[in-house]
Backbone and ligand atoms as CSV (ligand in chain L), in Angstrom:
chain,resi,resn,atom,element,x,y,z
A,1,MET,N,N,18.372,3.620,40.437
A,1,MET,CA,C,18.655,2.512,39.522
A,1,MET,C,C,19.536,2.979,38.376
A,2,GLU,N,N,19.367,4.252,37.962
A,2,GLU,CA,C,20.218,4.769,36.883
A,2,GLU,C,C,21.641,4.979,37.386
A,3,ALA,N,N,21.752,5.429,38.655
A,3,ALA,CA,C,23.082,5.725,39.199
A,3,ALA,C,C,23.850,4.451,39.519
A,4,PHE,N,N,23.143,3.439,40.012
A,4,PHE,CA,C,23.797,2.191,40.418
A,4,PHE,C,C,23.121,1.021,39.691
A,5,PRO,N,N,23.479,0.802,38.436
A,5,PRO,CA,C,22.752,-0.195,37.634
A,5,PRO,C,C,22.866,-1.623,38.142
A,6,ILE,N,N,23.825,-1.910,39.043
A,6,ILE,CA,C,23.907,-3.298,39.542
A,6,ILE,C,C,22.908,-3.545,40.678
A,7,THR,N,N,22.285,-2.453,41.170
A,7,THR,CA,C,21.342,-2.600,42.286
A,7,THR,C,C,20.050,-3.258,41.818
A,8,LYS,N,N,19.613,-4.249,42.600
A,8,LYS,CA,C,18.307,-4.858,42.319
A,8,LYS,C,C,17.412,-4.594,43.520
A,9,ILE,N,N,16.216,-4.145,43.262
A,9,ILE,CA,C,15.283,-3.890,44.358
A,9,ILE,C,C,13.914,-4.420,43.964
A,10,SER,N,N,13.251,-5.044,44.947
A,10,SER,CA,C,11.912,-5.576,44.664
A,10,SER,C,C,11.003,-5.215,45.839
A,11,GLY,N,N,9.767,-5.628,45.751
A,11,GLY,CA,C,8.803,-5.348,46.821
A,11,GLY,C,C,9.268,-5.891,48.161
A,12,GLU,N,N,10.039,-6.975,48.147
A,12,GLU,CA,C,10.551,-7.569,49.389
A,12,GLU,C,C,11.473,-6.613,50.140
A,13,ASN,N,N,12.083,-5.670,49.412
A,13,ASN,CA,C,13.019,-4.736,50.027
A,13,ASN,C,C,12.326,-3.525,50.658
A,14,SER,N,N,11.003,-3.459,50.556
A,14,SER,CA,C,10.340,-2.282,51.123
A,14,SER,C,C,10.537,-2.271,52.636
A,15,ILE,N,N,10.610,-1.085,53.192
A,15,ILE,CA,C,10.882,-0.949,54.630
A,15,ILE,C,C,9.775,-1.623,55.444
A,16,GLU,N,N,8.547,-1.539,54.955
A,16,GLU,CA,C,7.441,-2.175,55.692
A,16,GLU,C,C,7.656,-3.692,55.779
A,17,LYS,N,N,8.013,-4.306,54.643
A,17,LYS,CA,C,8.191,-5.771,54.633
A,17,LYS,C,C,9.377,-6.186,55.500
A,18,GLN,N,N,10.455,-5.414,55.435
A,18,GLN,CA,C,11.647,-5.758,56.212
A,18,GLN,C,C,11.378,-5.650,57.707
A,19,LEU,N,N,10.622,-4.636,58.108
A,19,LEU,CA,C,10.297,-4.471,59.533
A,19,LEU,C,C,9.336,-5.554,60.000
A,20,ARG,N,N,8.368,-5.883,59.161
A,20,ARG,CA,C,7.420,-6.951,59.539
A,20,ARG,C,C,8.154,-8.269,59.745
A,21,ALA,N,N,9.220,-8.481,58.966
A,21,ALA,CA,C,9.985,-9.725,59.086
A,21,ALA,C,C,10.648,-9.850,60.457
A,22,ILE,N,N,10.885,-8.711,61.144
A,22,ILE,CA,C,11.445,-8.785,62.505
A,22,ILE,C,C,10.360,-8.448,63.538
A,23,ASP,N,N,9.121,-8.706,63.170
A,23,ASP,CA,C,7.975,-8.561,64.085
A,23,ASP,C,C,7.714,-7.137,64.552
A,24,LEU,N,N,8.029,-6.174,63.716
A,24,LEU,CA,C,7.669,-4.788,64.028
A,24,LEU,C,C,6.618,-4.341,63.021
A,25,ALA,N,N,5.556,-3.730,63.524
A,25,ALA,CA,C,4.521,-3.231,62.623
A,25,ALA,C,C,4.765,-1.752,62.361
A,26,PRO,N,N,5.226,-1.420,61.159
A,26,PRO,CA,C,5.485,-0.021,60.853
A,26,PRO,C,C,4.191,0.699,60.504
A,27,PRO,N,N,4.118,2.002,60.734
A,27,PRO,CA,C,5.160,2.783,61.391
A,27,PRO,C,C,4.991,2.866,62.902
A,28,GLY,N,N,3.877,2.329,63.453
A,28,GLY,CA,C,3.569,2.512,64.872
A,28,GLY,C,C,4.630,1.983,65.819
A,29,ASP,N,N,5.265,0.853,65.474
A,29,ASP,CA,C,6.260,0.252,66.370
A,29,ASP,C,C,7.629,0.920,66.264
A,30,VAL,N,N,7.745,1.925,65.410
A,30,VAL,CA,C,9.040,2.589,65.221
A,30,VAL,C,C,9.021,3.920,65.977
A,31,SER,N,N,9.981,4.103,66.883
A,31,SER,CA,C,9.994,5.308,67.727
A,31,SER,C,C,10.610,6.499,67.014
A,32,PHE,N,N,11.603,6.236,66.181
A,32,PHE,CA,C,12.252,7.327,65.452
A,32,PHE,C,C,13.042,6.740,64.290
A,33,VAL,N,N,13.352,7.580,63.325
A,33,VAL,CA,C,14.145,7.171,62.159
A,33,VAL,C,C,15.365,8.082,62.098
A,34,VAL,N,N,16.534,7.503,61.830
A,34,VAL,CA,C,17.756,8.298,61.654
A,34,VAL,C,C,18.217,8.157,60.210
A,35,ILE,N,N,18.494,9.278,59.564
A,35,ILE,CA,C,19.037,9.243,58.206
A,35,ILE,C,C,20.497,9.684,58.281
A,36,SER,N,N,21.390,8.841,57.776
A,36,SER,CA,C,22.825,9.190,57.847
A,36,SER,C,C,23.114,10.441,57.025
A,37,HIS,N,N,22.545,10.482,55.817
A,37,HIS,CA,C,22.717,11.634,54.932
A,37,HIS,C,C,21.667,11.484,53.833
A,38,LEU,N,N,21.546,12.479,52.991
A,38,LEU,CA,C,20.385,12.510,52.091
A,38,LEU,C,C,20.685,12.085,50.659
A,39,HIS,N,N,21.801,11.411,50.424
A,39,HIS,CA,C,22.064,10.894,49.072
A,39,HIS,C,C,20.947,9.934,48.670
A,40,LEU,N,N,20.760,9.822,47.363
A,40,LEU,CA,C,19.591,9.113,46.825
A,40,LEU,C,C,19.501,7.651,47.239
A,41,ASP,N,N,20.654,7.039,47.596
A,41,ASP,CA,C,20.582,5.631,48.005
A,41,ASP,C,C,20.455,5.474,49.524
A,42,HIS,N,N,20.236,6.586,50.238
A,42,HIS,CA,C,20.105,6.514,51.704
A,42,HIS,C,C,18.869,7.209,52.244
A,43,ALA,N,N,18.151,7.930,51.401
A,43,ALA,CA,C,17.066,8.769,51.924
A,43,ALA,C,C,15.686,8.354,51.430
A,44,GLY,N,N,15.601,7.202,50.769
A,44,GLY,CA,C,14.284,6.764,50.300
A,44,GLY,C,C,13.485,6.094,51.411
A,45,GLN,N,N,12.256,5.753,51.127
A,45,GLN,CA,C,11.394,4.969,52.023
A,45,GLN,C,C,11.076,5.662,53.344
A,46,VAL,N,N,11.120,6.979,53.357
A,46,VAL,CA,C,10.809,7.721,54.589
A,46,VAL,C,C,9.309,8.002,54.685
A,47,ARG,N,N,8.653,8.031,53.548
A,47,ARG,CA,C,7.260,8.495,53.500
A,47,ARG,C,C,6.325,7.813,54.517
A,48,PRO,N,N,6.372,6.469,54.696
A,48,PRO,CA,C,5.436,5.864,55.647
A,48,PRO,C,C,5.576,6.418,57.066
A,49,PHE,N,N,6.796,6.823,57.416
A,49,PHE,CA,C,7.026,7.340,58.769
A,49,PHE,C,C,6.566,8.789,58.883
A,50,MET,N,N,6.743,9.541,57.812
A,50,MET,CA,C,6.348,10.946,57.848
A,50,MET,C,C,4.828,11.061,57.986
A,51,ASP,N,N,4.107,10.164,57.315
A,51,ASP,CA,C,2.647,10.217,57.381
A,51,ASP,C,C,2.148,9.964,58.792
A,52,GLU,N,N,2.909,9.204,59.573
A,52,GLU,CA,C,2.462,8.813,60.915
A,52,GLU,C,C,3.178,9.567,62.029
A,53,LYS,N,N,3.826,10.656,61.697
A,53,LYS,CA,C,4.436,11.522,62.718
A,53,LYS,C,C,5.558,10.855,63.531
A,54,VAL,N,N,6.281,9.934,62.908
A,54,VAL,CA,C,7.472,9.379,63.564
A,54,VAL,C,C,8.605,10.392,63.371
A,55,PRO,N,N,9.305,10.805,64.452
A,55,PRO,CA,C,10.402,11.757,64.252
A,55,PRO,C,C,11.479,11.214,63.311
A,56,VAL,N,N,11.877,12.021,62.359
A,56,VAL,CA,C,12.929,11.638,61.415
A,56,VAL,C,C,14.112,12.584,61.641
A,57,ILE,N,N,15.223,12.000,62.108
A,57,ILE,CA,C,16.359,12.794,62.578
A,57,ILE,C,C,17.414,12.907,61.485
A,58,VAL,N,N,17.730,14.140,61.125
A,58,VAL,CA,C,18.734,14.387,60.086
A,58,VAL,C,C,19.525,15.619,60.516
A,59,GLN,N,N,20.784,15.690,60.153
A,59,GLN,CA,C,21.571,16.885,60.486
A,59,GLN,C,C,21.062,18.070,59.670
A,60,LYS,N,N,20.904,19.189,60.365
A,60,LYS,CA,C,20.406,20.400,59.706
A,60,LYS,C,C,21.321,20.819,58.541
A,61,ARG,N,N,22.633,20.659,58.760
A,61,ARG,CA,C,23.588,21.035,57.702
A,61,ARG,C,C,23.420,20.180,56.457
A,62,GLU,N,N,23.013,18.924,56.659
A,62,GLU,CA,C,22.819,18.023,55.522
A,62,GLU,C,C,21.647,18.497,54.675
A,63,LEU,N,N,20.574,18.849,55.365
A,63,LEU,CA,C,19.388,19.318,54.657
A,63,LEU,C,C,19.690,20.617,53.907
A,64,GLN,N,N,20.375,21.523,54.596
A,64,GLN,CA,C,20.715,22.804,53.961
A,64,GLN,C,C,21.582,22.589,52.729
A,65,SER,N,N,22.569,21.720,52.859
A,65,SER,CA,C,23.504,21.489,51.764
A,65,SER,C,C,22.806,20.804,50.576
A,66,ALA,N,N,21.962,19.807,50.879
A,66,ALA,CA,C,21.253,19.098,49.810
A,66,ALA,C,C,20.331,20.054,49.054
A,67,LEU,N,N,19.576,20.849,49.812
A,67,LEU,CA,C,18.649,21.779,49.157
A,67,LEU,C,C,19.412,22.816,48.349
A,68,SER,N,N,20.504,23.298,48.907
A,68,SER,CA,C,21.300,24.299,48.207
A,68,SER,C,C,21.825,23.747,46.878
A,69,MET,N,N,22.331,22.508,46.905
A,69,MET,CA,C,22.853,21.904,45.670
A,69,MET,C,C,21.742,21.718,44.644
A,70,LEU,N,N,20.589,21.250,45.103
A,70,LEU,CA,C,19.476,21.018,44.165
A,70,LEU,C,C,18.980,22.330,43.578
A,71,TRP,N,N,18.953,23.376,44.423
A,71,TRP,CA,C,18.476,24.670,43.942
A,71,TRP,C,C,19.419,25.259,42.895
A,72,GLN,N,N,20.690,24.844,42.993
A,72,GLN,CA,C,21.660,25.357,42.022
A,72,GLN,C,C,21.731,24.489,40.770
A,73,GLY,N,N,20.890,23.501,40.677
A,73,GLY,CA,C,20.862,22.689,39.461
A,73,GLY,C,C,21.285,21.254,39.662
A,74,GLY,N,N,21.580,20.880,40.918
A,74,GLY,CA,C,21.851,19.471,41.215
A,74,GLY,C,C,23.245,19.003,40.881
A,75,LYS,N,N,24.118,19.883,40.399
A,75,LYS,CA,C,25.471,19.433,40.049
A,75,LYS,C,C,26.301,19.221,41.322
A,76,GLY,N,N,27.043,18.148,41.369
A,76,GLY,CA,C,27.982,17.955,42.472
A,76,GLY,C,C,27.419,17.211,43.660
A,77,GLY,N,N,26.232,16.699,43.570
A,77,GLY,CA,C,25.714,15.948,44.706
A,77,GLY,C,C,24.746,14.889,44.248
A,78,ALA,N,N,24.798,13.733,44.906
A,78,ALA,CA,C,23.898,12.631,44.533
A,78,ALA,C,C,22.574,12.779,45.278
A,79,TYR,N,N,21.973,13.977,45.146
A,79,TYR,CA,C,20.702,14.230,45.820
A,79,TYR,C,C,19.578,14.230,44.787
A,80,ASP,N,N,18.398,13.811,45.239
A,80,ASP,CA,C,17.250,13.802,44.345
A,80,ASP,C,C,16.063,14.434,45.073
A,81,MET,N,N,15.446,15.405,44.420
A,81,MET,CA,C,14.351,16.136,45.074
A,81,MET,C,C,13.217,15.215,45.504
A,82,SER,N,N,13.015,14.115,44.766
A,82,SER,CA,C,11.899,13.227,45.123
A,82,SER,C,C,12.131,12.537,46.479
A,83,ASP,N,N,13.397,12.467,46.936
A,83,ASP,CA,C,13.671,11.928,48.277
A,83,ASP,C,C,13.422,12.978,49.352
A,84,LEU,N,N,13.629,14.235,48.983
A,84,LEU,CA,C,13.555,15.300,49.997
A,84,LEU,C,C,12.132,15.780,50.240
A,85,MET,N,N,11.311,15.732,49.207
A,85,MET,CA,C,9.953,16.251,49.359
A,85,MET,C,C,9.170,15.571,50.493
A,86,PRO,N,N,9.260,14.221,50.639
A,86,PRO,CA,C,8.500,13.601,51.736
A,86,PRO,C,C,8.977,14.015,53.128
A,87,LEU,N,N,10.162,14.615,53.211
A,87,LEU,CA,C,10.684,15.021,54.532
A,87,LEU,C,C,9.988,16.267,55.085
A,88,ARG,N,N,9.282,16.965,54.217
A,88,ARG,CA,C,8.619,18.189,54.679
A,88,ARG,C,C,7.518,17.831,55.665
A,89,GLY,N,N,7.496,18.508,56.797
A,89,GLY,CA,C,6.420,18.240,57.747
A,89,GLY,C,C,6.873,18.402,59.173
A,90,PRO,N,N,5.909,18.327,60.099
A,90,PRO,CA,C,6.202,18.647,61.487
A,90,PRO,C,C,7.085,17.630,62.192
A,91,ASN,N,N,7.248,16.409,61.656
A,91,ASN,CA,C,8.092,15.449,62.377
A,91,ASN,C,C,9.526,15.398,61.882
A,92,LEU,N,N,9.848,16.191,60.873
A,92,LEU,CA,C,11.262,16.310,60.505
A,92,LEU,C,C,11.998,16.925,61.698
A,93,THR,N,N,13.068,16.271,62.136
A,93,THR,CA,C,13.795,16.724,63.321
A,93,THR,C,C,15.235,17.053,62.931
A,94,PRO,N,N,15.486,18.291,62.463
A,94,PRO,CA,C,16.857,18.642,62.085
A,94,PRO,C,C,17.667,18.946,63.337
A,95,ILE,N,N,18.834,18.338,63.459
A,95,ILE,CA,C,19.652,18.569,64.653
A,95,ILE,C,C,20.985,19.205,64.250
A,96,SER,N,N,21.561,19.950,65.209
A,96,SER,CA,C,22.870,20.561,64.969
A,96,SER,C,C,23.900,20.003,65.940
A,97,ASP,N,N,23.510,18.976,66.681
A,97,ASP,CA,C,24.392,18.419,67.715
A,97,ASP,C,C,25.552,17.650,67.083
A,98,ASN,N,N,26.707,17.715,67.738
A,98,ASN,CA,C,27.795,16.831,67.351
A,98,ASN,C,C,27.498,15.413,67.814
A,99,TYR,N,N,26.856,15.317,68.983
A,99,TYR,CA,C,26.558,14.005,69.558
A,99,TYR,C,C,25.210,14.093,70.245
A,100,PHE,N,N,24.325,13.195,69.922
A,100,PHE,CA,C,22.969,13.230,70.474
A,100,PHE,C,C,22.577,11.816,70.877
A,101,GLU,N,N,22.467,11.576,72.187
A,101,GLU,CA,C,22.042,10.261,72.660
A,101,GLU,C,C,20.520,10.241,72.671
A,102,ILE,N,N,19.945,9.471,71.766
A,102,ILE,CA,C,18.490,9.488,71.577
A,102,ILE,C,C,17.809,8.707,72.691
A,103,VAL,N,N,18.267,7.499,72.930
A,103,VAL,CA,C,17.859,6.717,74.101
A,103,VAL,C,C,19.125,6.034,74.608
A,104,ASP,N,N,19.015,5.390,75.774
A,104,ASP,CA,C,20.162,4.662,76.311
A,104,ASP,C,C,20.714,3.696,75.271
A,105,GLY,N,N,21.959,3.846,74.919
A,105,GLY,CA,C,22.579,2.883,74.011
A,105,GLY,C,C,22.413,3.187,72.533
A,106,VAL,N,N,21.719,4.265,72.198
A,106,VAL,CA,C,21.581,4.649,70.776
A,106,VAL,C,C,21.893,6.134,70.632
A,107,ALA,N,N,22.939,6.433,69.867
A,107,ALA,CA,C,23.342,7.837,69.705
A,107,ALA,C,C,23.729,8.106,68.262
A,108,VAL,N,N,23.507,9.345,67.829
A,108,VAL,CA,C,24.010,9.740,66.519
A,108,VAL,C,C,25.167,10.714,66.721
A,109,GLU,N,N,26.110,10.689,65.792
A,109,GLU,CA,C,27.267,11.580,65.882
A,109,GLU,C,C,27.552,12.203,64.514
A,110,PHE,N,N,27.685,13.514,64.530
A,110,PHE,CA,C,28.045,14.231,63.297
A,110,PHE,C,C,29.464,13.851,62.881
A,111,THR,N,N,29.638,13.594,61.583
A,111,THR,CA,C,30.986,13.318,61.078
A,111,THR,C,C,31.384,14.250,59.940
A,112,GLY,N,N,30.399,14.743,59.162
A,112,GLY,CA,C,30.762,15.441,57.927
A,112,GLY,C,C,31.600,14.503,57.073
A,113,GLY,N,N,32.541,15.070,56.339
A,113,GLY,CA,C,33.464,14.250,55.548
A,113,GLY,C,C,32.883,13.820,54.214
A,114,HIS,N,N,32.024,12.824,54.247
A,114,HIS,CA,C,31.419,12.329,52.997
A,114,HIS,C,C,30.493,13.386,52.402
A,115,THR,N,N,29.618,13.947,53.230
A,115,THR,CA,C,28.788,15.095,52.827
A,115,THR,C,C,28.853,16.112,53.964
A,116,ALA,N,N,28.299,17.302,53.716
A,116,ALA,CA,C,28.416,18.392,54.697
A,116,ALA,C,C,27.784,18.039,56.036
A,117,GLY,N,N,26.726,17.231,56.012
A,117,GLY,CA,C,26.030,16.925,57.269
A,117,GLY,C,C,25.889,15.439,57.517
A,118,HIS,N,N,26.879,14.671,57.123
A,118,HIS,CA,C,26.810,13.219,57.327
A,118,HIS,C,C,26.901,12.886,58.816
A,119,GLN,N,N,26.118,11.872,59.261
A,119,GLN,CA,C,26.210,11.415,60.642
A,119,GLN,C,C,26.227,9.891,60.679
A,120,VAL,N,N,26.797,9.357,61.759
A,120,VAL,CA,C,26.798,7.905,61.959
A,120,VAL,C,C,25.941,7.593,63.183
A,121,MET,N,N,25.613,6.332,63.364
A,121,MET,CA,C,24.818,5.944,64.526
A,121,MET,C,C,25.545,4.863,65.318
A,122,HIS,N,N,25.629,5.090,66.635
A,122,HIS,CA,C,26.248,4.108,67.527
A,122,HIS,C,C,25.143,3.375,68.278
A,123,VAL,N,N,25.231,2.063,68.303
A,123,VAL,CA,C,24.215,1.270,68.986
A,123,VAL,C,C,24.891,0.250,69.893
A,124,GLU,N,N,24.494,0.252,71.172
A,124,GLU,CA,C,24.944,-0.804,72.074
A,124,GLU,C,C,23.766,-1.743,72.296
A,125,THR,N,N,23.942,-3.008,71.936
A,125,THR,CA,C,22.814,-3.951,72.007
A,125,THR,C,C,22.642,-4.499,73.421
A,126,ARG,N,N,21.530,-5.206,73.621
A,126,ARG,CA,C,21.260,-5.843,74.916
A,126,ARG,C,C,22.382,-6.780,75.319
A,127,ASN,N,N,23.007,-7.394,74.323
A,127,ASN,CA,C,24.099,-8.337,74.612
A,127,ASN,C,C,25.422,-7.641,74.900
A,128,GLY,N,N,25.395,-6.301,74.899
A,128,GLY,CA,C,26.614,-5.563,75.206
A,128,GLY,C,C,27.544,-5.382,74.010
A,129,ASN,N,N,27.052,-5.673,72.803
A,129,ASN,CA,C,27.871,-5.437,71.607
A,129,ASN,C,C,27.681,-4.007,71.135
A,130,PHE,N,N,28.768,-3.438,70.631
A,130,PHE,CA,C,28.750,-2.036,70.227
A,130,PHE,C,C,28.954,-1.963,68.713
A,131,TYR,N,N,27.964,-1.388,68.024
A,131,TYR,CA,C,28.045,-1.259,66.557
A,131,TYR,C,C,28.078,0.214,66.172
A,132,THR,N,N,28.860,0.537,65.168
A,132,THR,CA,C,28.778,1.867,64.571
A,132,THR,C,C,28.350,1.707,63.120
A,133,PHE,N,N,27.166,2.235,62.813
A,133,PHE,CA,C,26.642,2.200,61.448
A,133,PHE,C,C,27.164,3.436,60.733
A,134,THR,N,N,28.022,3.203,59.750
A,134,THR,CA,C,28.800,4.315,59.216
A,134,THR,C,C,28.193,4.979,57.983
A,135,GLY,N,N,26.962,4.595,57.613
A,135,GLY,CA,C,26.340,5.250,56.451
A,135,GLY,C,C,27.244,5.123,55.243
A,136,ASP,N,N,27.661,6.257,54.695
A,136,ASP,CA,C,28.589,6.253,53.555
A,136,ASP,C,C,29.949,6.818,53.942
A,137,TYR,N,N,30.221,6.845,55.256
A,137,TYR,CA,C,31.518,7.426,55.635
A,137,TYR,C,C,32.636,6.705,54.893
A,138,MET,N,N,32.519,5.366,54.853
A,138,MET,CA,C,33.333,4.581,53.936
A,138,MET,C,C,32.380,3.806,53.054
A,139,HIS,N,N,32.704,3.663,51.787
A,139,HIS,CA,C,31.908,2.784,50.934
A,139,HIS,C,C,32.451,1.358,51.020
A,140,LEU,N,N,33.763,1.239,51.162
A,140,LEU,CA,C,34.416,-0.068,51.155
A,140,LEU,C,C,35.406,-0.162,52.312
A,141,PRO,N,N,35.631,-1.371,52.854
A,141,PRO,CA,C,36.569,-1.540,53.972
A,141,PRO,C,C,37.982,-1.044,53.650
A,142,ARG,N,N,38.336,-1.120,52.386
A,142,ARG,CA,C,39.686,-0.693,51.975
A,142,ARG,C,C,39.930,0.789,52.288
A,143,GLU,N,N,38.887,1.593,52.178
A,143,GLU,CA,C,39.025,3.030,52.466
A,143,GLU,C,C,39.387,3.246,53.937
A,144,TYR,N,N,38.800,2.427,54.788
A,144,TYR,CA,C,39.067,2.492,56.228
A,144,TYR,C,C,40.494,2.037,56.523
A,145,GLU,N,N,40.879,0.986,55.835
A,145,GLU,CA,C,42.189,0.383,56.024
A,145,GLU,C,C,43.317,1.350,55.629
A,146,ILE,N,N,43.225,1.910,54.435
A,146,ILE,CA,C,44.336,2.737,53.944
A,146,ILE,C,C,44.109,4.227,54.214
A,147,GLU,N,N,42.980,4.559,54.853
A,147,GLU,CA,C,42.648,5.941,55.211
A,147,GLU,C,C,42.680,6.864,53.998
A,148,ALA,N,N,42.049,6.429,52.951
A,148,ALA,CA,C,41.922,7.258,51.746
A,148,ALA,C,C,40.576,6.986,51.107
A,149,LYS,N,N,39.962,8.047,50.633
A,149,LYS,CA,C,38.664,7.901,49.992
A,149,LYS,C,C,38.745,8.584,48.635
A,150,GLY,N,N,38.535,7.797,47.597
A,150,GLY,CA,C,38.785,8.336,46.271
A,150,GLY,C,C,37.703,9.224,45.691
A,151,TRP,N,N,36.465,9.043,46.138
A,151,TRP,CA,C,35.389,9.774,45.458
A,151,TRP,C,C,34.279,10.088,46.439
A,152,LEU,N,N,33.343,10.913,45.990
A,152,LEU,CA,C,32.221,11.333,46.831
A,152,LEU,C,C,32.696,11.830,48.196
A,153,LEU,N,N,33.543,12.823,48.159
A,153,LEU,CA,C,34.128,13.361,49.377
A,153,LEU,C,C,33.860,14.859,49.428
A,154,SER,N,N,33.238,15.282,50.537
A,154,SER,CA,C,32.906,16.693,50.660
A,154,SER,C,C,34.051,17.481,51.312
A,155,ASP,N,N,34.679,16.888,52.352
A,155,ASP,CA,C,35.737,17.595,53.076
A,155,ASP,C,C,36.797,16.582,53.516
A,156,ALA,N,N,37.933,16.574,52.831
A,156,ALA,CA,C,38.962,15.556,53.063
A,156,ALA,C,C,39.556,15.660,54.470
A,157,ASP,N,N,39.757,16.887,54.959
A,157,ASP,CA,C,40.362,17.085,56.274
A,157,ASP,C,C,39.448,16.512,57.363
A,158,GLU,N,N,38.156,16.862,57.252
A,158,GLU,CA,C,37.155,16.369,58.199
A,158,GLU,C,C,37.100,14.838,58.150
A,159,TRP,N,N,37.145,14.323,56.931
A,159,TRP,CA,C,37.055,12.880,56.732
A,159,TRP,C,C,38.214,12.167,57.424
A,160,HIS,N,N,39.424,12.678,57.232
A,160,HIS,CA,C,40.592,12.025,57.825
A,160,HIS,C,C,40.562,12.048,59.342
A,161,SER,N,N,40.076,13.142,59.931
A,161,SER,CA,C,40.040,13.227,61.395
A,161,SER,C,C,39.125,12.163,61.978
A,162,TYR,N,N,37.978,11.971,61.371
A,162,TYR,CA,C,37.017,11.050,61.983
A,162,TYR,C,C,37.416,9.589,61.787
A,163,ILE,N,N,38.140,9.309,60.710
A,163,ILE,CA,C,38.633,7.934,60.498
A,163,ILE,C,C,39.449,7.480,61.714
A,164,ARG,N,N,40.296,8.387,62.205
A,164,ARG,CA,C,41.133,8.034,63.356
A,164,ARG,C,C,40.284,7.807,64.599
A,165,LYS,N,N,39.233,8.611,64.738
A,165,LYS,CA,C,38.345,8.466,65.888
A,165,LYS,C,C,37.613,7.112,65.842
A,166,LEU,N,N,37.194,6.725,64.650
A,166,LEU,CA,C,36.548,5.415,64.493
A,166,LEU,C,C,37.495,4.294,64.920
A,167,LYS,N,N,38.759,4.453,64.573
A,167,LYS,CA,C,39.730,3.409,64.913
A,167,LYS,C,C,39.941,3.329,66.424
A,168,VAL,N,N,39.858,4.487,67.105
A,168,VAL,CA,C,39.940,4.480,68.570
A,168,VAL,C,C,38.743,3.717,69.143
A,169,MET,N,N,37.549,3.999,68.598
A,169,MET,CA,C,36.347,3.329,69.110
A,169,MET,C,C,36.402,1.831,68.855
A,170,GLU,N,N,36.933,1.476,67.700
A,170,GLU,CA,C,37.031,0.052,67.375
A,170,GLU,C,C,37.969,-0.647,68.357
A,171,ARG,N,N,39.046,0.034,68.700
A,171,ARG,CA,C,40.054,-0.557,69.577
A,171,ARG,C,C,39.615,-0.533,71.044
A,172,ALA,N,N,39.140,0.631,71.487
A,172,ALA,CA,C,38.866,0.818,72.908
A,172,ALA,C,C,37.533,0.214,73.336
A,173,ARG,N,N,36.534,0.299,72.459
A,173,ARG,CA,C,35.197,-0.207,72.839
A,173,ARG,C,C,34.858,-1.494,72.107
A,174,LYS,N,N,35.810,-2.008,71.357
A,174,LYS,CA,C,35.569,-3.194,70.517
A,174,LYS,C,C,34.355,-2.976,69.606
A,175,ALA,N,N,34.231,-1.762,69.114
A,175,ALA,CA,C,33.105,-1.422,68.229
A,175,ALA,C,C,33.222,-2.191,66.927
A,176,ARG,N,N,32.077,-2.664,66.444
A,176,ARG,CA,C,32.049,-3.302,65.124
A,176,ARG,C,C,31.627,-2.234,64.125
A,177,ILE,N,N,32.485,-2.027,63.160
A,177,ILE,CA,C,32.273,-0.946,62.204
A,177,ILE,C,C,31.462,-1.504,61.028
A,178,VAL,N,N,30.232,-1.015,60.889
A,178,VAL,CA,C,29.346,-1.537,59.832
A,178,VAL,C,C,29.495,-0.682,58.577
A,179,ILE,N,N,29.934,-1.317,57.502
A,179,ILE,CA,C,30.155,-0.628,56.221
A,179,ILE,C,C,29.097,-1.134,55.238
A,180,SER,N,N,28.403,-0.190,54.596
A,180,SER,CA,C,27.174,-0.552,53.870
A,180,SER,C,C,27.362,-1.037,52.445
A,181,HIS,N,N,28.401,-0.595,51.760
A,181,HIS,CA,C,28.429,-0.803,50.302
A,181,HIS,C,C,29.337,-1.928,49.835
A,182,ASP,N,N,29.876,-2.710,50.768
A,182,ASP,CA,C,30.796,-3.765,50.365
A,182,ASP,C,C,30.053,-5.104,50.245
A,183,PRO,N,N,30.011,-5.698,49.050
A,183,PRO,CA,C,29.245,-6.937,48.865
A,183,PRO,C,C,29.692,-8.055,49.808
A,184,GLU,N,N,31.009,-8.122,50.088
A,184,GLU,CA,C,31.512,-9.200,50.944
A,184,GLU,C,C,31.028,-9.030,52.385
A,185,PHE,N,N,31.154,-7.784,52.900
A,185,PHE,CA,C,30.640,-7.481,54.247
A,185,PHE,C,C,29.153,-7.768,54.290
A,186,TRP,N,N,28.457,-7.271,53.270
A,186,TRP,CA,C,26.998,-7.343,53.228
A,186,TRP,C,C,26.515,-8.783,53.305
A,187,SER,N,N,27.255,-9.691,52.631
A,187,SER,CA,C,26.824,-11.095,52.609
A,187,SER,C,C,26.968,-11.736,53.994
A,188,LYS,N,N,27.766,-11.111,54.877
A,188,LYS,CA,C,27.970,-11.692,56.216
A,188,LYS,C,C,26.950,-11.189,57.238
A,189,TYR,N,N,26.284,-10.070,56.941
A,189,TYR,CA,C,25.319,-9.548,57.908
A,189,TYR,C,C,24.073,-10.418,57.916
A,190,PRO,N,N,23.450,-10.580,59.107
A,190,PRO,CA,C,22.227,-11.382,59.157
A,190,PRO,C,C,21.092,-10.732,58.379
A,191,ARG,N,N,20.241,-11.550,57.771
A,191,ARG,CA,C,19.081,-11.059,57.035
A,191,ARG,C,C,17.840,-11.251,57.897
A,192,ALA,N,N,16.899,-10.309,57.804
A,192,ALA,CA,C,15.642,-10.462,58.520
A,192,ALA,C,C,15.038,-11.816,58.161
A,193,PRO,N,N,14.481,-12.605,59.109
A,193,PRO,CA,C,14.159,-12.197,60.474
A,193,PRO,C,C,15.325,-12.224,61.475
A,194,LYS,N,N,16.534,-12.564,61.019
A,194,LYS,CA,C,17.664,-12.474,61.947
A,194,LYS,C,C,18.082,-11.014,62.069
A,195,PHE,N,N,18.847,-10.675,63.077
A,195,PHE,CA,C,19.312,-9.289,63.254
A,195,PHE,C,C,20.627,-9.286,64.020
A,196,LEU,N,N,21.296,-8.154,64.006
A,196,LEU,CA,C,22.558,-8.025,64.730
A,196,LEU,C,C,22.288,-8.103,66.233
A,197,GLU,N,N,23.049,-8.912,66.929
A,197,GLU,CA,C,22.787,-9.051,68.377
A,197,GLU,C,C,23.917,-8.487,69.204
L,1,ZN,ZN,ZN,26.427,8.962,50.077
């Protein structure tokens, strides 16, 4: 809330309430959790899953980088120790794969770029639609359009390479590129109990 003062969050935004709205009883109905990266606005609300032994998948490099930055005093990264502490435990699943197909139609892919261990998630729905959830790879559609990212960038070279790959996927697989931080995009996404089909 201090970092993003325009953000409003209430009890309705809790992961339990949002999942119940789509008829899933957390954490038992959840098979696994994927975290794109560990920045403070992406790594909260993991605790209910950790208590119930749901695998939580994060890139090993992301965890190493976040812990390293925090141990050095927290400068240079939007990481918060209170988000990382609940990750400790036997169901934390750190991966080093570039591409990991978790189940048919759901895969995570390492991208780096935004942070050292950033990953995106590709989902093919029952209706045959292909979505790529880009985490913070882009904050705004404009970054994707002009292939430039002004801030919060860990590796510019890595970032530029993957942008082109995303554009191939968008063109060749008709992938819908989901960007999280744009208010205009956000207003168009369905709200629970509706969902992307
Ligand atoms: Zn981020």
